[in-house]
C-alpha positions as CSV (number, residue, x, y, z in Angstrom):
1,M,74.3,50.6,68.4
2,N,72.2,49.0,71.2
3,N,69.8,46.2,70.8
4,T,66.8,48.5,70.8
5,G,68.1,50.5,67.9
6,R,68.9,47.3,65.9
7,T,65.4,46.0,66.6
8,I,63.8,49.3,65.4
9,I,65.9,49.2,62.2
10,L,65.0,45.6,61.6
11,I,61.3,46.2,62.0
12,F,61.5,49.2,59.7
13,C,63.2,47.1,57.0
14,V,60.6,44.3,57.3
15,L,57.8,46.8,57.0
16,F,59.5,48.5,54.0
17,C,59.9,45.2,52.2
18,I,56.3,44.3,52.8
19,A,55.1,47.7,51.5
20,C,57.2,47.6,48.4
21,K,56.7,45.2,45.5
22,T,59.3,42.6,44.9
23,N,61.4,42.4,41.7
24,D,59.3,39.6,40.3
25,E,56.0,41.4,40.8
26,I,54.0,43.3,38.2
27,R,51.6,46.1,39.1
28,F,49.5,48.0,36.7
29,A,46.5,50.3,36.7
30,F,43.4,48.9,35.0
31,V,41.2,51.8,33.9
32,T,38.0,51.4,31.8
33,D,34.8,53.2,30.8
34,V,36.1,56.8,30.9
35,H,33.2,58.4,28.9
36,I,34.8,61.8,28.2
37,G,31.9,64.1,27.2
38,R,29.7,63.0,30.1
39,D,29.4,65.4,33.0
40,K,32.6,65.6,35.2
41,C,34.2,62.6,33.4
42,D,37.1,64.7,32.3
43,E,37.7,65.6,36.0
44,D,37.5,61.9,37.0
45,L,40.1,61.0,34.4
46,K,42.4,63.8,35.5
47,N,42.1,62.6,39.1
48,T,43.0,59.1,38.0
49,V,46.0,60.2,36.0
50,D,47.3,62.4,38.9
51,D,46.8,59.5,41.3
52,I,48.7,57.0,39.1
53,N,51.5,59.5,38.6
54,S,51.9,59.7,42.4
55,M,52.6,56.0,42.7
56,K,56.1,54.8,41.9
57,D,55.3,51.1,42.0
58,V,52.9,51.1,39.1
59,D,54.6,49.7,36.0
60,F,52.1,50.6,33.3
61,V,48.5,51.5,32.6
62,V,45.8,49.8,30.4
63,V,42.7,51.7,29.3
64,T,40.0,49.3,28.0
65,G,37.5,51.2,26.0
66,D,34.6,53.7,26.1
67,I,37.1,56.5,26.1
68,A,34.5,58.9,24.7
69,N,30.9,59.0,25.5
70,F,29.7,59.8,22.0
71,G,32.8,58.8,19.9
72,A,33.3,62.4,18.9
73,D,36.7,63.6,17.7
74,E,36.7,66.4,20.3
75,E,36.1,63.9,23.1
76,L,38.8,61.6,21.9
77,Q,41.3,64.5,21.6
78,Q,40.4,65.6,25.2
79,A,41.0,62.1,26.5
80,K,44.3,61.9,24.7
81,S,45.5,65.2,26.2
82,I,44.7,64.0,29.7
83,L,46.3,60.5,29.2
84,D,49.4,62.1,27.7
85,K,50.1,63.5,31.2
86,L,50.7,60.0,32.6
87,N,54.3,59.5,33.6
88,K,54.1,55.8,32.8
89,K,53.6,53.8,29.6
90,W,50.0,53.4,28.8
91,Y,48.0,51.2,26.3
92,I,44.5,51.8,25.0
93,L,41.7,50.1,23.0
94,P,38.3,51.3,21.8
95,G,34.9,50.4,23.2
96,N,31.4,50.5,21.8
97,H,30.8,54.2,22.6
98,D,34.0,55.0,20.6
99,T,32.8,53.0,17.5
100,K,29.0,53.0,17.4
101,W,28.5,56.8,17.4
102,S,31.7,57.7,15.6
103,E,31.4,60.7,13.4
104,S,34.6,59.6,11.7
105,G,33.5,56.1,10.9
106,C,35.8,54.6,13.4
107,S,38.9,56.2,11.8
108,S,39.7,59.0,14.4
109,F,40.6,56.6,17.2
110,K,43.5,55.2,15.4
111,R,44.5,58.6,14.1
112,I,44.5,60.1,17.5
113,F,45.9,57.3,19.6
114,G,48.0,55.7,17.0
115,T,46.5,52.2,17.3
116,E,43.3,50.3,17.9
117,H,45.0,47.3,19.6
118,F,48.2,46.5,21.6
119,E,50.5,43.7,22.3
120,F,53.5,43.8,24.6
121,K,55.4,41.6,27.0
122,Y,56.1,42.5,30.6
123,G,58.0,40.0,32.7
124,K,57.0,36.6,31.4
125,Y,53.5,37.7,30.5
126,H,52.1,38.8,27.1
127,F,49.4,41.5,27.3
128,I,47.2,41.5,24.2
129,G,44.2,43.8,23.7
130,C,41.9,44.6,20.7
131,G,38.7,46.5,19.8
132,S,35.2,45.1,20.2
133,G,32.9,47.1,17.9
134,P,30.1,47.3,17.0
135,E,31.1,49.6,14.2
136,M,28.5,52.3,13.4
137,R,25.4,50.1,13.9
138,M,23.5,49.5,17.1
139,G,23.7,45.8,18.1
140,P,25.8,43.3,20.0
141,G,29.5,43.9,20.1
142,M,31.5,42.3,17.4
143,V,35.3,42.2,17.2
144,P,36.0,43.5,13.7
145,Y,37.3,40.9,11.2
146,S,40.6,42.7,10.9
147,E,41.1,42.5,14.7
148,V,40.2,38.8,14.7
149,L,42.9,38.2,12.1
150,W,45.4,40.3,14.1
151,L,44.6,38.5,17.3
152,D,45.1,35.1,15.7
153,S,48.5,36.2,14.4
154,V,49.8,37.5,17.6
155,M,48.5,34.6,19.7
156,A,50.4,32.2,17.3
157,K,53.6,34.0,18.3
158,T,53.2,33.6,22.0
159,A,54.5,30.0,21.8
160,G,52.8,28.8,25.0
161,E,53.9,31.7,27.2
162,P,51.3,33.1,29.5
163,V,48.8,35.6,28.0
164,I,46.5,38.2,29.6
165,Y,43.9,39.3,27.1
166,L,42.0,42.6,27.3
167,N,38.8,43.7,25.5
168,H,36.1,46.2,26.3
169,Y,33.4,43.6,26.2
170,P,33.1,40.4,28.2
171,I,34.0,37.5,26.0
172,N,30.5,36.0,26.1
173,E,27.2,36.3,24.2
174,T,27.3,40.1,24.5
175,L,29.8,39.8,21.6
176,A,28.3,38.3,18.4
177,N,31.6,36.5,17.7
178,W,32.7,35.7,21.2
179,Y,33.2,32.0,20.3
180,K,35.8,32.9,17.6
181,I,37.8,35.0,20.1
182,I,37.6,32.2,22.8
183,D,38.7,29.6,20.3
184,I,41.7,31.7,19.4
185,L,42.6,32.4,23.0
186,K,42.4,28.7,23.8
187,K,45.1,28.0,21.2
188,G,47.5,29.6,23.6
189,N,48.2,29.8,27.3
190,T,45.6,32.4,28.2
191,Q,45.6,32.9,31.9
192,A,43.0,35.7,32.4
193,I,40.7,38.0,30.5
194,L,40.1,41.6,31.6
195,C,37.2,43.7,30.4
196,G,35.0,46.7,31.1
197,H,31.6,47.6,29.7
198,G,29.5,46.6,32.8
199,H,30.8,49.5,34.9
200,K,31.2,47.4,38.0
201,N,33.8,45.1,39.6
202,Q,32.8,41.5,38.9
203,L,34.4,38.1,38.8
204,L,33.6,36.2,35.5
205,N,34.5,32.9,33.8
206,F,34.9,32.6,30.1
207,E,34.7,28.9,29.2
208,G,37.2,28.0,32.0
209,I,39.4,31.1,31.5
210,P,39.2,33.4,34.6
211,G,37.7,36.8,33.8
212,V,37.5,40.1,35.6
213,M,35.3,43.1,34.8
214,G,36.6,46.4,36.1
215,R,34.6,49.3,37.5
216,A,34.1,52.3,35.4
217,N,36.3,55.3,35.9
218,V,33.2,57.5,36.1
219,R,32.0,58.6,39.5
220,G,28.4,57.7,39.1
221,K,26.8,58.7,42.4
222,D,30.1,58.9,44.3
223,E,32.2,62.0,44.9
224,T,34.9,60.8,42.5
225,G,35.7,58.0,40.1
226,G,38.0,55.1,40.5
227,Y,39.9,52.2,38.9
228,N,41.7,49.0,39.8
229,L,45.2,48.3,40.8
230,V,46.3,44.9,39.6
231,T,49.2,43.0,41.1
232,I,50.7,39.8,39.7
233,K,52.9,37.9,42.1
234,S,53.4,34.4,43.3
235,D,51.4,33.0,40.4
236,S,48.3,34.9,41.3
237,I,46.6,38.1,40.2
238,F,45.2,40.4,42.8
239,F,42.6,43.2,42.2
240,A,42.1,46.1,44.5
241,E,39.9,49.1,43.8
242,R,41.6,52.5,44.1
243,T,39.8,55.7,45.0
244,P,42.1,58.4,43.5
245,G,43.8,60.5,46.2
246,V,42.1,58.7,49.0
247,E,42.9,55.0,49.4
248,T,43.5,51.6,48.0
249,H,40.7,49.3,49.2
250,E,41.0,45.8,50.3
251,I,41.7,43.1,47.7
252,W,38.4,42.1,46.3
253,N,39.5,39.4,43.9
254,R,42.3,36.9,43.4
255,I,42.9,34.8,40.3
256,S,45.2,31.8,40.6
257,L,47.5,31.5,37.6
258,K,48.2,27.9,36.4
259,N,49.6,26.0,33.5
260,P,47.0,25.3,30.8
261,V,45.2,22.0,31.1
262,A,43.1,20.2,28.6
263,D,39.5,21.3,28.8
264,D,37.3,18.6,27.6
265,E,34.1,20.4,28.6
266,S,31.7,21.2,25.7
267,Y,30.6,24.8,25.6
268,P,27.6,26.2,23.6
269,R,28.1,27.6,20.1
270,P,25.6,29.4,17.9
271,S,22.9,26.9,16.7
272,Y,21.6,26.8,13.1
273,D,19.0,24.1,13.9
274,I,16.2,26.5,13.0
275,N,17.2,26.2,9.3
276,Q,16.2,22.5,9.4
277,K,12.6,23.4,10.3
278,Y,12.3,25.3,7.0
279,P,13.9,23.2,4.3
280,E,12.0,25.2,1.6
281,V,14.6,28.0,2.1
282,K,17.7,27.3,0.1
283,E,21.0,29.0,-0.5
284,L,21.7,29.6,-4.2
285,W,25.1,31.1,-3.6
286,S,27.2,32.8,-0.9
287,L,30.4,34.8,-0.7
288,Q,32.5,35.4,2.3
289,D,34.2,38.8,2.0
290,S,37.6,39.4,3.6
291,S,36.2,42.3,5.7
292,D,33.1,43.3,7.6
293,I,30.1,44.6,5.7
294,V,28.1,47.4,7.5
295,S,25.9,48.7,4.7
296,G,23.1,47.7,2.4
297,M,23.3,46.8,-1.3
298,A,22.4,48.3,-4.7
299,V,21.0,45.8,-7.3
300,T,20.4,45.7,-11.0
301,D,19.3,42.8,-13.3
302,S,23.0,41.8,-13.7
303,F,24.8,43.3,-10.7
304,C,25.0,43.3,-6.9
305,F,27.0,46.2,-5.5
306,Y,28.1,46.4,-1.9
307,T,30.8,48.1,0.2
308,N,33.0,46.9,3.1
309,T,35.2,48.2,5.9
310,R,38.4,47.5,3.9
311,G,37.2,50.6,1.9
312,E,36.2,48.6,-1.2
313,I,33.3,49.1,-3.5
314,V,32.5,45.7,-4.9
315,A,30.4,44.4,-7.9
316,L,29.3,40.8,-8.1
317,N,27.4,38.9,-10.8
318,I,24.0,38.7,-9.3
319,N,23.3,35.2,-10.7
320,S,26.5,33.5,-9.7
321,G,28.1,35.7,-7.0
322,N,31.3,35.9,-9.0
323,L,33.4,38.9,-8.5
324,L,33.3,41.4,-11.4
325,W,35.3,44.3,-10.1
326,K,36.5,46.2,-7.0
327,Y,37.3,49.8,-6.5
328,Q,39.6,50.7,-3.5
329,T,39.0,53.9,-1.5
330,A,41.3,55.2,1.3
331,G,38.9,54.7,4.2
332,K,36.4,52.3,5.7
333,I,33.0,52.4,4.0
334,F,29.6,52.3,5.9
335,S,27.7,53.9,3.1
336,T,25.1,52.0,1.1
337,P,25.6,52.6,-2.6
338,A,22.9,54.1,-4.8
339,Y,22.4,53.2,-8.5
340,S,20.9,55.2,-11.3
341,N,21.5,55.7,-15.0
342,K,24.3,53.1,-15.2
343,M,26.2,55.0,-12.4
344,L,26.9,53.9,-8.8
345,V,27.4,56.5,-6.1
346,T,28.7,56.0,-2.5
347,A,30.9,57.6,0.1
348,S,33.9,56.7,2.2
349,T,35.4,57.7,5.5
350,D,38.3,59.1,3.5
351,G,35.9,62.0,3.1
352,S,35.1,61.5,-0.6
353,V,31.9,60.9,-2.6
354,Y,32.6,58.5,-5.5
355,C,30.6,58.0,-8.7
356,L,31.7,54.9,-10.7
357,E,30.6,53.4,-14.0
358,A,28.5,50.5,-12.8
359,S,29.6,48.1,-15.5
360,S,33.3,48.5,-15.0
361,G,34.1,50.3,-11.7
362,K,35.8,53.1,-13.6
363,L,35.8,56.4,-11.7
364,I,33.5,59.0,-13.3
365,W,33.9,61.7,-10.7
366,K,34.9,62.3,-7.1
367,V,34.0,65.0,-4.6
368,V,36.4,65.5,-1.7
369,T,35.0,66.9,1.6
370,S,36.8,67.9,4.8
371,K,35.6,65.1,7.1
372,P,34.8,61.4,6.9
373,I,31.4,60.4,5.5
374,V,29.3,57.6,7.0
375,A,25.9,58.5,5.5
376,S,24.3,56.9,2.4
377,P,23.3,58.8,-0.8
378,V,20.0,58.8,-2.5
379,I,19.5,59.7,-6.2
380,D,16.4,61.4,-7.4
381,E,15.9,63.1,-10.8
382,E,19.6,63.1,-11.7
383,V,20.5,64.7,-8.3
384,V,22.5,63.0,-5.6
385,Y,21.5,63.9,-2.0
386,M,24.4,63.2,0.4
387,G,24.8,63.9,4.1
388,S,28.1,64.1,5.9
389,S,29.8,64.2,9.2
390,E,30.4,68.0,8.7
391,G,26.7,68.4,9.5
392,K,25.9,69.2,5.9
393,M,23.4,68.0,3.4
394,S,24.4,68.5,-0.2
395,A,22.8,68.2,-3.6
396,L,25.2,67.1,-6.3
397,S,24.8,66.7,-10.1
398,L,24.7,63.0,-10.9
399,A,26.4,63.7,-14.2
400,D,29.6,65.3,-12.9
401,G,29.4,65.9,-9.1
402,T,28.9,69.6,-9.4
403,L,27.5,71.2,-6.3
404,I,23.9,72.4,-6.7
405,W,23.3,73.5,-3.1
406,E,24.4,72.6,0.4
407,N,23.0,73.3,3.8
408,T,25.7,73.9,6.4
409,T,23.3,74.9,9.3
410,L,22.4,71.4,10.5
411,Q,23.2,70.2,14.1
412,G,25.1,66.9,14.4
413,F,26.5,64.5,11.9
414,I,24.4,62.5,9.4
415,E,24.5,58.7,9.3
416,T,21.3,57.6,7.5
417,Q,20.0,57.6,4.0
418,P,17.5,60.4,3.4
419,L,13.9,60.1,2.2
420,V,13.0,62.2,-0.9
421,D,9.6,63.1,-2.1
422,D,8.3,65.8,-4.5
423,I,9.0,68.7,-2.1
424,H,11.4,67.7,0.6
425,I,14.5,65.7,1.7
426,Y,13.9,64.1,5.2
427,F,16.5,62.8,7.6
428,G,17.7,62.9,11.2
429,T,21.1,63.8,12.6
430,W,23.1,63.0,15.7
431,G,22.4,66.4,17.0
432,G,18.9,65.4,18.1
433,Y,17.1,66.8,15.1
434,F,14.9,65.5,12.3
435,Y,14.8,67.8,9.3
436,A,12.8,68.5,6.2
437,L,14.8,70.4,3.6
438,N,13.4,72.1,0.5
439,K,14.6,70.1,-2.6
440,V,15.1,73.3,-4.6
441,D,17.6,75.1,-2.5
442,G,18.2,73.0,0.7
443,T,16.6,75.5,3.1
444,I,15.0,74.1,6.3
445,D,11.2,74.0,5.8
446,W,10.6,72.4,9.2
447,Q,12.5,70.6,11.9
448,W,11.7,68.5,15.0
449,K,14.0,68.0,18.1
450,S,14.3,65.1,20.5
451,M,14.1,66.4,24.1
452,K,16.1,63.6,25.7
453,G,19.6,64.2,24.4
454,Q,22.1,63.3,21.7
455,L,22.1,59.6,22.3
456,Y,18.4,59.5,21.6
457,S,18.6,61.3,18.2
458,P,16.4,60.0,15.3
459,A,19.6,59.6,13.3
460,A,19.9,55.9,12.4
461,C,16.3,55.6,11.3
462,T,15.5,55.6,7.5
463,P,12.2,57.5,7.4
464,V,9.2,56.3,5.4
465,S,6.1,58.1,4.0
466,A,2.5,57.5,3.1
467,H,-0.8,59.5,2.9
468,G,1.0,62.8,3.3
469,K,2.7,61.6,6.5
470,I,6.4,61.0,7.4
471,F,7.0,58.2,9.9
472,I,10.1,57.6,12.1
473,V,11.1,55.6,15.2
474,D,13.8,56.8,17.5
475,P,15.9,55.6,20.5
476,E,13.4,57.0,22.9
477,R,11.3,54.0,21.7
478,Y,8.6,56.2,20.2
479,T,7.0,56.0,16.8
480,T,6.1,59.4,15.4
481,A,3.9,60.6,12.4
482,F,4.4,64.1,11.0
483,D,2.5,66.0,8.4
484,A,5.0,65.9,5.4
485,V,4.4,69.5,4.4
486,S,4.1,71.4,7.7
487,G,6.0,69.1,10.1
488,K,3.0,69.1,12.5
489,Q,3.2,66.1,14.8
490,I,0.1,64.0,14.1
491,W,0.7,61.3,16.6
492,R,3.6,60.0,18.8
493,S,3.5,56.7,20.7
494,N,5.8,54.5,22.7
495,Q,3.2,51.7,23.1
496,Y,5.3,49.3,21.0
497,E,8.8,50.5,21.8
498,G,10.5,50.4,18.4
499,R,14.0,51.9,18.3
500,E,15.5,52.6,14.9
501,S,13.9,50.0,12.5
502,I,10.8,51.0,10.5
503,G,9.7,49.8,7.1
504,I,6.7,50.2,4.8
505,S,4.4,47.9,2.9
506,E,4.4,47.8,-0.9
507,D,1.0,49.4,-1.0
508,K,2.0,51.9,1.7
509,S,-1.0,51.1,3.9
510,L,1.2,49.7,6.7
511,I,4.4,50.6,8.5
512,Y,6.4,47.8,10.1
513,V,8.0,48.5,13.4
514,K,10.5,46.1,14.9
515,T,10.3,46.3,18.7
516,M,13.2,45.9,21.0
517,R,11.7,42.7,22.5
518,D,10.5,39.8,20.3
519,S,7.8,41.4,18.3
520,V,7.0,43.1,14.9
521,V,4.0,45.3,14.7
522,A,2.1,46.6,11.7
523,L,0.5,50.0,12.1
524,S,-2.0,51.8,9.8
525,T,-0.6,54.7,7.8
526,A,-4.0,56.1,7.1
527,A,-5.1,56.5,10.7
528,N,-4.4,59.8,12.5
529,E,-3.5,57.8,15.6
530,C,-1.3,54.9,16.4
531,K,-3.6,52.1,15.2
532,L,-2.4,48.5,15.4
533,E,-3.3,46.2,12.4
534,W,-1.4,43.1,13.6
535,A,1.4,42.0,15.9
536,V,3.5,38.9,16.0
537,N,5.9,37.5,18.6
538,C,8.9,36.2,16.7
539,E,10.8,35.4,19.8
540,F,14.0,36.9,18.6
541,G,14.7,38.3,22.1
542,F,16.3,41.7,22.8
543,E,16.8,43.4,19.4
544,L,18.7,46.4,18.3
545,D,19.4,46.0,14.5
546,P,18.4,49.3,12.8
547,A,17.9,47.6,9.4
548,S,14.3,48.0,8.2
549,A,11.7,45.4,7.5
550,V,10.9,45.2,3.7
551,E,8.0,43.7,1.8
552,K,7.9,41.9,-1.5
553,E,5.2,39.8,-3.1
554,G,3.1,39.6,0.2
555,V,6.1,38.6,2.4
556,V,7.6,40.9,5.0
557,F,11.4,40.3,5.6
558,V,12.7,41.3,9.0
559,P,16.5,41.4,9.6
560,C,17.7,40.9,13.2
561,D,20.9,41.2,15.1
562,N,20.8,37.5,16.0
563,G,21.7,36.7,12.4
564,C,18.2,35.6,11.4
565,I,15.8,36.7,8.7
566,Y,12.1,36.4,9.7
567,A,9.7,36.1,6.8
568,L,6.1,37.1,7.8
569,D,2.8,37.0,6.0
570,R,1.9,40.5,5.0
571,N,-1.8,40.2,6.0
572,S,-1.6,38.4,9.3
573,G,2.0,38.7,10.5
574,Q,2.2,34.9,10.8
575,I,5.7,33.5,10.5
576,I,6.3,31.8,7.2
577,W,9.9,30.9,7.7
578,I,13.1,31.7,9.6
579,R,16.6,31.5,8.2
580,K,19.7,31.9,10.3
581,L,22.6,33.2,8.2
582,S,25.2,34.1,10.8
583,N,25.6,35.1,14.5
584,A,26.1,38.6,13.4
585,L,23.7,41.4,12.6
586,I,21.8,41.3,9.2
587,N,22.2,44.4,7.0
588,P,19.3,45.7,5.0
589,I,17.7,43.0,2.8
590,Y,17.1,43.3,-0.9
591,P,14.1,41.2,-2.1
592,L,14.6,40.3,-5.8
593,G,11.1,39.0,-6.5
594,N,10.3,35.5,-7.8
595,S,10.8,34.1,-4.3
596,Q,14.4,35.2,-4.1
597,L,16.4,37.7,-2.0
598,L,19.9,39.0,-1.4
599,A,21.2,39.6,2.2
600,S,24.5,40.4,3.8
601,T,25.8,40.0,7.3
602,M,27.9,42.3,9.4
603,D,30.7,39.7,9.5
604,G,31.0,39.8,5.8
605,E,28.9,37.2,4.1
606,I,26.7,37.9,1.0
607,I,23.9,35.3,0.4
608,R,21.3,34.8,-2.3
609,L,18.3,32.8,-1.0
610,E,15.4,31.1,-2.7
611,Y,12.2,30.3,-0.8
612,K,8.8,28.9,-1.5
C-alpha cells in the first residue's frame, strides 16, 4: 500500500473516532412536554421516537413530564404505545398536565407506565427523577409528600457519587416545596438538574446547582417538534437541540461537572414574618399528616373529618386534634367528606363511594363504580348526590347506598361538589359544560357550555346561589350569573378576572370573587349586572387556589396558594389579619364560630386557629 493510501485510511480513522462517542461517554435523549391530545403532538412524538431509533449512539431516553395535555387515560395510553416503539431503554415521570386534570385522580399514570419516578445508574452517574404535581388542584407545583420521602431515601444511598436530578418543574419558587427538594439534593453530590415546563431551552441555576430547561417536544409554530441530545464526557455535559430527521444543531449549552464544594451562601426560604404582625391569631393545635391533603373537611361538635392521598378517611377530636380513627381505602382521596345523620360519605380513586359510621369509622355501605372518583358528595334530604369520572351524576340513598337515579349523558368528568336547591343540582364538568339537573329524576333541565375549550371548563368551581340566581367563575376569567330555573344568562363579566374561587356571604347579599392578581372583590347578588360593592388589594400576587372564600361572624376568610389565610371585614373588605400556615396551597376553610376556625394545607397540616 502506498503512502497516499495509508494517509487516506489514517484520515478516515481519525474522522471516524471523532464522529463516534468514546467508551467513557454517555449520550441520552432528553424529551419533555409531549402534550399528547394537542393537535399534531402524537405526530411530533412519533417523529422523535423514529429519530432516536435511527441513532445507534444514544444510550437511553428520559421523558420529563406533561406527557398528556389533559391527563386523560386515552392520552396517556396513546403516549405509551408510541414510546413503546423506542429501541432503547426509556424513563418517564409526570408533569402538571398529567396530574392537575387527571380523571383518574393521578392513579392512571402509574398503572399505565408502571411508575411515577425512576432511579438508575449509568456509568458513574445516578439519574434520579420524580413527579412534581400539583395533584388535582390548580396552583403552584408541589412534589407530593410520598415523592419527597422517596427522593430522600434514594439520595441517601448515592454515597457521594455524582447525581443528575430530573423533574418536570424548575426547582425554584414555581414549586411550593422547592426548598425541601433543594435541601435533599444538597445532601448528596448533585451535579445538575434537568427540567421541562417552560417549553424552551434555557440555562438555569438552582442555588449553585447548574440547571437546564429543555425545549418542548411540541412543534409550536415550526414544521416539526424537537428535543435535546445530551452528552456527558470529559467532566462536562453538552446540550444540543435535535430536529428529528433533519439535523443536530450546534451545542447551545455546556455544564462543567465538578466535585461538590461547601456552599456557604444563604438562599431565601419561605418567610413567616407576617405572623408576627398579627399576634392576636394563635394556634390552638396542629397535626402534620403523613400524606398530602387535597380536600376540605366535614365538622361536627366533636369531630373533624378529612381525607388524604394515602387513601385514608380520618377522624380527629375537634378540641384536641387527637386521632380518633382511620379508615383505609385502596386509592388516593381528593373528595371532601359530607356529614349527615351520624354518617360520613366520601369517595376514593379506587372507584368506590364509602359511607361510614361517623363515631367509629365502621363501614355502613360501599358502592363500587367502574372508574376512579375525584368529585365530592353533597347530602340533601337523606339523598347523596355524587359525581364521577365516568361522566355520571348519581343520587344514592343515604341509608343504604341504593341507586335512586343516575344521569349518564354528561360530557366530561366531574371534580367539584355540586350545589343543591329545592329543584336542581348544579355543577360543572371537564367537558366544558355547566349543568342543572332535576332533583327528582336527574334529567337535564338546562345546560351552558364554555366556548373556549376543555381546559377552560367551569369544573373546579363550587357554584353559589342567591335571589334566584346561580353564580360561577371559570378559567376564562369570567364571573357569570344564571337564572336558577331557566338557565338564562343574566350577566357575564371578566372585569375582575376570577378563575375558580367564588364564595357567598352569610346573608347571601354578596359573592366573593378571588381574582388571579392580588385582589378580592365583593359583588352584589341582587343586581342584574356585575355590580361592585367593594374591592381590596391583599397583595397575595398571582393566585390560582380554587378554594372559596367563606364568611362567618362578619369576617371573610380567603384561602390562597401562598399558604396564607386573609381575614377581611365583611362590610368594607379591609384586611383584619393575615396568617401564613405553610408554603403550600390552603384547602377550603371551615369557620367554627366564636372566633375560631379549622384549616388544612396541601402539604398535609391540619390547624385550629383562634383570633380576636
